[in-house]
KEMIDREN-110615 format. One line per 5 residues: their letters; for each residue x, y negated, z of N, C-alpha, C, O. Coordinates in steps of 0.001 Angstrom, whole numbers, plus 500000, padded with zeros to 6 digits. Each point is the difference from the previous one (the first is absolute). Layout:
BEGIN
a	X Y Z X Y Z X Y Z X Y Z | ...
***
This chain:
BEGIN
mphsi	553653 707610 706669 501190 500010 500815 499615 499628 501433 499426 498932 500211 | 500868 501903 500767 499621 499701 501385 500789 498829 500565 501165 499790 499660 | 498182 499461 501200 500640 498864 500657 500653 500460 501295 499542 500944 500644 | 501517 498386 499719 500638 500327 501268 499245 499336 501145 499253 499047 499779 | 500932 501439 501423 499343 499429 501177 500518 498591 500232 499233 499115 500381
egegr	502065 500662 499393 500556 498660 500195 499373 499007 499031 499681 498876 500388 | 500141 501524 498364 499375 499112 499012 498568 499666 500380 499554 498865 499837 | 499727 502133 500672 498633 499764 500437 499974 499022 501163 499150 499111 500046 | 501778 501047 500894 500066 499100 501143 500252 498563 499583 499370 499083 500525 | 501552 500707 498528 500267 498640 499520 498780 499429 499290 499680 498823 500168
rlnwl	499646 501991 499050 498824 499528 499283 498886 499632 500981 499326 498986 499821 | 500480 501838 501217 498981 499683 500991 500349 498740 500767 499116 499194 500289 | 502154 500618 500048 500399 498768 500676 499716 498791 499127 499505 498986 500493 | 500799 501102 498227 499723 498903 499086 498502 499741 499936 499564 498848 500007 | 499640 502231 499929 498549 499871 499932 499463 499333 501259 499152 499111 499920
rkytm	501341 501319 501252 499562 499378 501241 500398 498531 500054 499239 499153 500467 | 501957 500561 499052 500506 498623 500065 499130 499047 499200 499760 498872 500430 | 499770 501562 498423 499281 499082 499124 498487 500160 500005 499305 499173 499410 | 500165 501848 501227 498548 500169 499950 499307 499814 501340 498827 499629 499990 | 501777 500587 501125 499335 499914 501291 500199 498617 500603 500777 499830 500940
rlpel	498524 499192 498518 500126 498641 500486 498703 499467 500581 499845 498784 500112 | 499221 502073 500260 498712 499548 500509 499716 500510 501408 498863 500397 500255 | 502086 499621 500675 499690 500557 501317 499016 499162 500798 499337 500534 500889 | 500541 498166 498828 499091 499166 500768 498543 500250 499636 499109 499536 500712 | 500623 501176 498210 498627 500277 499612 499422 501218 500717 498800 500260 499902
gpnag	502017 500471 500801 499509 501133 500762 500269 501315 499302 500416 500016 498842 | 499349 501091 501852 500341 501311 499451 499092 500449 498860 500401 500857 499212 | 498403 498600 500674 499070 500418 498952 499982 499055 498806 499104 500082 499160 | 501876 499023 500757 500032 499052 498888 500157 500729 498677 499430 499584 498991 | 501329 501489 501002 500183 500774 498773 498706 500622 499528 499710 499999 498804
rllsa	499508 500533 502123 498705 500590 499625 499053 498943 499449 499314 500224 499002 | 500656 498625 501658 499134 498924 499538 500427 499521 498623 499163 499788 499122 | 502142 500040 500688 500508 499576 498700 499689 501049 498936 499639 499648 498876 | 500495 501628 501461 499669 501069 499058 498526 499952 499614 499654 500165 498831 | 499479 499609 502156 498567 499930 499709 499680 498823 499097 499169 500112 499099
vivat	501490 498752 501139 499771 498827 499156 500491 500269 498581 499341 499618 499033 | 501813 501037 500838 500527 500296 498668 499083 500967 499262 499728 499816 498814 | 499793 501216 501885 499091 500964 499370 498701 499306 499593 499502 500215 498895 | 499945 498949 501999 498757 499294 499674 500208 499049 498826 499116 499854 499156 | 502042 499501 500784 500287 499116 498872 500094 500801 498711 499492 499582 498959
giaiv	501164 501571 501118 500080 500863 498815 498634 500465 499540 499706 500002 498804 | 499462 500391 502140 498636 500411 499664 499240 498830 499386 499270 500174 499024 | 500899 498646 501542 499314 498822 499471 500448 499708 498571 499181 499662 499145 | 502113 500469 500600 500496 499753 498639 499413 501014 499029 499571 499643 498902 | 500411 501622 501506 499418 501033 499138 498525 499712 499742 499522 500151 498876
iivgt	499766 499439 502156 498572 499721 499841 499789 498777 499122 499117 499994 499143 | 501685 498975 501065 499835 498794 499191 500306 500284 498536 499296 499527 499108 | 501767 501253 500646 500289 500392 498621 498862 500868 499476 499585 499873 498848 | 499910 501019 502024 498880 500842 499597 498748 499204 499702 499189 500406 499167 | 500642 498448 501511 498824 499183 499703 500069 499443 498593 498975 499844 499336
kilrl	502226 499859 500210 500138 499509 498625 499710 501116 499003 499359 499788 498971 | 501127 501400 501357 499832 501116 499079 498571 500529 500023 499395 500195 498946 | 500071 500034 502225 498675 500611 500135 498865 498990 500089 498831 500376 500092 | 501514 498355 499880 499029 498916 500084 499175 500063 501284 498798 499735 499994 | 501869 500620 501105 499359 499951 501302 500009 498560 500474 500603 499140 499358
hlhva	498751 500594 501732 499962 498654 500541 501058 499836 501078 500403 500973 500637 | 500037 497821 499563 501036 499711 500980 499542 500327 501414 500831 500342 500842 | 497886 499566 499445 499511 500286 501351 500252 501451 500390 500133 500298 501187 | 499937 500609 497846 500317 501393 500308 501441 500098 500510 500277 500681 500987 | 500629 498630 498327 501403 500007 500431 500144 499376 501386 500745 500511 500837
lfvic	498554 498404 499405 500072 499355 501312 499449 500909 501100 500539 500031 501106 | 498398 500702 498596 499429 500910 500991 500984 501119 500326 500143 500380 501162 | 500532 500146 497822 500988 501055 500239 501160 499457 500832 500507 500694 500882 | 499913 498079 498846 501066 499385 500798 499540 499854 501453 500769 500262 500925 | 497987 499323 499272 499465 499896 501371 499980 501369 500680 500276 500106 501195
cclgp	499401 500935 498046 499970 501350 500574 501398 500513 500317 500157 500866 500861 | 500864 498612 498456 501380 500422 500279 500616 499188 501130 500654 500563 500878 | 499150 498136 499114 500641 499149 500997 499185 499877 501288 500569 499792 501071 | 498115 500334 498837 499151 499883 501179 500353 500996 501096 500146 499600 501155 | 499995 501682 498524 500369 500946 501052 501367 499725 500628 500183 500222 501197
vmgrk	500772 499300 498015 501327 499708 500557 499893 498867 501014 500511 500105 501115 | 498826 498819 498493 499869 498855 500902 499063 500316 501168 500263 499606 501136 | 498645 501106 498581 499061 500368 501051 500620 500928 501028 499721 499890 501194 | 501117 501023 498343 500672 500913 500924 500927 499229 500934 500009 500256 501204 | 500767 498809 498264 500912 499214 500843 499214 499182 501028 500373 499958 501172
lgwii	498551 499399 498398 499184 499215 500910 499335 500897 501046 499913 499628 501170 | 499622 501537 498417 499390 500952 500930 500975 500470 501056 499634 500136 501167 | 501597 500112 498442 501006 500418 500974 500298 498886 500989 500175 500260 501191 | 499886 498497 498330 500249 498866 500900 498867 499881 501012 500241 499826 501194 | 498524 500269 498323 498842 499911 500898 499986 501178 500976 499686 499827 501178
srnvl	500651 501357 498340 500015 501174 500883 501021 499837 501110 499699 500247 501168 | 501491 499343 498477 501059 499858 501011 499676 498910 501021 500227 500173 501197 | 499243 498712 498321 499839 498832 500870 498657 499924 500717 499907 499355 501045 | 499054 501282 498428 498670 499851 500596 499364 501344 500332 499595 500222 501141 | 500310 500665 497898 499161 501183 500161 500470 500965 501080 499175 500668 500623
ysapt	502122 499420 499610 500499 500916 501020 500363 499311 501315 500242 500670 501003 | 499797 497998 498999 500411 499313 501225 498884 499171 500643 500065 499715 501196 | 498933 499901 498048 498909 499171 500526 498981 500873 500737 500033 501226 499887 | 499069 498145 500861 498908 500766 500633 499166 500736 498950 499925 499582 498844 | 499465 501496 501569 499257 500852 499075 498884 499251 499291 499777 500220 498809
slavl	499517 498901 501891 498901 499264 499369 500522 499098 498879 499362 499888 498953 | 501778 499474 501252 500587 499171 498955 500489 500859 498841 499854 499620 498838 | 500723 501529 501471 500467 500905 498946 498830 500485 499138 500120 500075 498777 | 498749 500253 501860 498814 500435 499246 499491 498862 499112 499648 500225 498842 | 500313 498560 501696 499563 498848 499217 500922 499768 498801 499523 499742 498895
vcilw	501771 500347 501314 500951 499814 498898 499844 501119 498973 500108 499747 498800 | 499642 501479 501643 499770 501112 499067 498768 499741 499131 500026 500234 498791 | 498909 499289 501824 498778 499692 499242 500260 498867 499012 499583 500077 498844 | 501099 498881 501599 500315 498884 499100 500933 500437 498873 499854 499534 498870 | 501104 501356 501416 500910 500489 498970 499226 500772 498930 500217 499793 498806
gmgta	498886 501094 501617 499206 500765 499037 499082 499113 499175 499891 500173 498786 | 499441 498868 501873 499105 499086 499272 500794 499081 499076 499570 499726 498880 | 501579 499798 501579 500832 499128 499163 500512 500711 498770 500044 499423 498913 | 500341 501821 501252 500455 500788 498855 498861 500209 499006 500200 499858 498793 | 498622 500473 501696 498843 500201 499122 499605 498702 499295 499667 500006 498815
fgfrl	500371 498889 501917 499651 498710 499409 501017 499604 498927 499626 499516 498933 | 501655 500692 501355 501031 499703 499001 499842 500852 498755 500138 499506 498881 | 499571 501787 501314 499769 500881 498857 498796 499538 499187 500041 499997 498770 | 498897 499617 501912 498798 499541 499288 500287 498735 499198 499525 499862 498873 | 501250 499210 501698 500341 498771 499270 500840 500296 498767 499810 499380 498954
vvigl	501116 501561 501164 500823 500372 498843 499127 500641 498923 500180 499719 498815 | 498885 501132 501577 499108 500641 499020 499116 498964 499314 499802 500058 498786 | 499667 498997 501983 499151 498961 499403 500821 499125 499059 499555 499675 498899 | 501636 499950 501533 500814 499097 499194 500576 500629 498752 500107 499328 498974 | 500271 501949 501078 500703 500618 498877 499151 500995 499208 500423 500453 498937
rpnii	498403 499891 501554 499050 500860 499296 500648 501239 499361 499992 500135 498777 | 500571 500774 502042 500610 501200 499406 498935 500995 499549 498846 499920 500422 | 501551 501019 498717 499068 501059 499626 499861 500961 501186 500678 499833 501014 | 498470 501145 498868 499659 500859 501135 501199 500818 500472 500167 500209 501201 | 500661 500251 497878 501174 500800 500380 500960 499153 500823 500471 500442 501048
laiig	499824 498345 498491 500895 499121 500738 499385 499568 501330 500719 499830 500985 | 497972 499994 499055 499355 499630 501259 500141 501125 501026 500201 499731 501185 | 499697 501509 498379 500180 501134 500914 501446 500055 500491 500241 500235 501185 | 500718 499552 497920 501410 499967 500397 500237 498859 500988 500713 500168 500990 | 498691 498677 498740 500121 498870 500919 499365 500285 501352 500530 499596 501035
fmagg	498342 501095 498959 499355 500368 501257 500905 500912 500826 500091 499863 501220 | 500573 501068 498100 500920 500888 500708 501218 499232 500521 500486 500282 501095 | 500009 498752 498130 501118 499170 500482 499563 499204 501227 500772 499847 500947 | 498007 499649 499044 499475 499304 501171 499860 500925 501196 500234 499584 501135 | 499388 501669 498625 499929 500973 501085 501359 500273 500608 500116 500207 501208
yisip	500904 499794 497967 501370 500163 500502 500403 498806 500864 500616 500167 501053 | 499038 498648 498501 500332 498787 500751 499210 499939 501306 500478 499445 500989 | 498316 501121 499017 499121 499842 501159 500495 500718 501254 499484 499747 501089 | 501491 501131 498787 500571 500668 501179 501277 499251 500354 501040 500243 499386 | 498908 498852 501589 501137 499104 500233 501256 500684 500513 501101 499494 499786
nygli	498760 501643 500886 501173 500652 500576 500457 501212 499192 500782 500805 500505 | 498758 499344 498270 500329 501173 499181 501507 500051 499747 500570 499065 499439 | 500063 502012 500970 501428 500175 499782 500901 499269 500982 501223 500090 499897 | 498202 499200 501037 500802 499234 500953 500572 500888 501096 501144 499819 500415 | 498072 501131 500052 500385 500834 501136 499864 501468 499595 499004 500398 499396
aesti	502003 500393 500943 499909 501448 499791 498983 500561 500989 500081 499738 501200 | 498981 501019 498301 498910 500517 500838 500524 500828 501183 499398 499992 501074 | 501703 500710 498738 500515 500867 501066 500655 499222 501142 500251 500566 501064 | 500026 498158 498732 500679 499217 501031 499057 499140 500830 500454 499232 500848 | 498246 500884 498922 499037 499161 500704 499772 500558 501401 499618 501162 500143
peevs	500610 498026 500899 499748 500467 501369 498507 500261 500222 499147 499403 499344 | 500564 501481 501573 498610 500382 500287 499165 498809 500465 498812 499929 499687 | 501783 499136 501054 499234 498873 500543 499563 499000 498934 499076 499225 500251 | 501546 500758 498574 499572 499074 498942 499371 500729 498816 499725 499381 498971 | 500044 501920 501161 499437 500742 498864 498574 499557 499674 499619 499979 498830
arhei	499587 499667 502185 498633 499530 499735 500031 498675 499247 499237 499809 499053 | 501629 499281 501357 500122 498727 499299 500502 500226 498581 499548 499331 499070 | 501379 501601 500753 500520 500295 498668 498889 500515 499083 499947 499637 498825 | 499178 501193 501701 498875 500505 499206 499059 498861 499592 499511 499968 498871 | 500242 499108 502045 499155 498842 499677 500645 499164 498915 499339 499626 499031
vsslp	501946 500074 501118 500713 499156 499037 500100 500696 498645 500004 499335 498964 | 500077 501982 501032 500131 500745 498748 498684 500180 499258 499990 500055 498770 | 498900 500037 501955 498745 500351 499338 498979 498866 499909 499284 499910 499002 | 500630 499235 501995 498971 498956 500006 500103 499034 498815 498975 499721 499378 | 502204 499754 500277 500048 499066 498876 499580 500626 498667 499352 499340 499188
slvyi	501010 501923 500579 499601 500625 498733 498499 500263 499956 499385 499879 498941 | 500022 500476 502188 498550 500176 500055 499292 498666 499737 499035 499942 499239 | 501449 499002 501392 499429 498663 499780 500192 499582 498551 499107 499390 499412 | 502050 500929 499997 500264 499665 498599 498972 500654 499077 499475 499345 499100 | 500238 501918 501112 499044 500702 499137 498604 499401 500146 499341 499710 499002
vasil	500208 500104 502236 498658 499460 500233 499897 498568 499475 499017 499644 499350 | 502001 499532 500933 499963 498604 499550 500076 499907 498480 499377 499120 499408 | 501378 501773 499950 500072 499983 498533 498635 500283 499384 499615 499370 499015 | 499662 501571 501563 498649 500304 499500 499077 498807 500234 499246 499617 499105 | 500805 499799 502079 499164 498823 500289 500357 498818 499101 499112 499325 499478
fyfti	502179 500425 500340 500418 498878 499162 499623 500217 498537 499746 499036 499277 | 500213 502216 500283 499591 500273 498620 498565 499533 499768 499686 499440 498950 | 499454 500790 502025 498604 499636 499835 499698 498546 500404 498964 499464 499607 | 501895 499907 501146 499707 498641 500487 500816 498896 499356 499506 498880 499876 | 501693 501384 499719 500859 498967 499403 500052 500221 498498 500557 500991 499528
rglng	498875 498104 499744 499954 500101 498536 500869 498926 499384 500285 498980 500627 | 500130 501251 498148 500795 499027 499280 499138 498890 499425 498814 499886 500310 | 501797 499312 498860 499296 498866 499403 498890 500450 499051 499015 499288 499806 | 501154 501904 499603 499004 500473 499038 498901 500830 500644 499162 500562 499294 | 500824 499527 502024 498935 500742 500673 500394 501360 500228 499229 500780 500558
***
């Protein structure tokens, strides 16, 4: 049975009245909450799967890190991009880009050492780290970048990911876990 437009309007008003109570969290609070809910659901499935398949808990924790890490890393990257990478002097922006790439690689290496994922999960984690390593990814539409900041945009977009790849390889050979 089709609904009338008036009935839909009343239902939407009721929905708005009782569901939109988080304006102080910002416009992306819904996306963040959705990501947390999805990651929690994935974690529950993995934890239940660990009981069934007799996997280890560290696998579930690594998957949770791969789900939540990009969400948190993206938010932090956008904050750094807005406040430092596009407004600070170029030398400081380059230094922050190098530190961002190395920090991402170091964090990924610590998670791998601590949680010991299998090779498939380690590759997925490496790709999640590569996503995090680009601090301005999705922040600015490429077509709206003025010509005078396009060179800086290219540096901010590419230098941290290049540093992430090189540092990840170096950290693999230099930073070992407790078992060698």
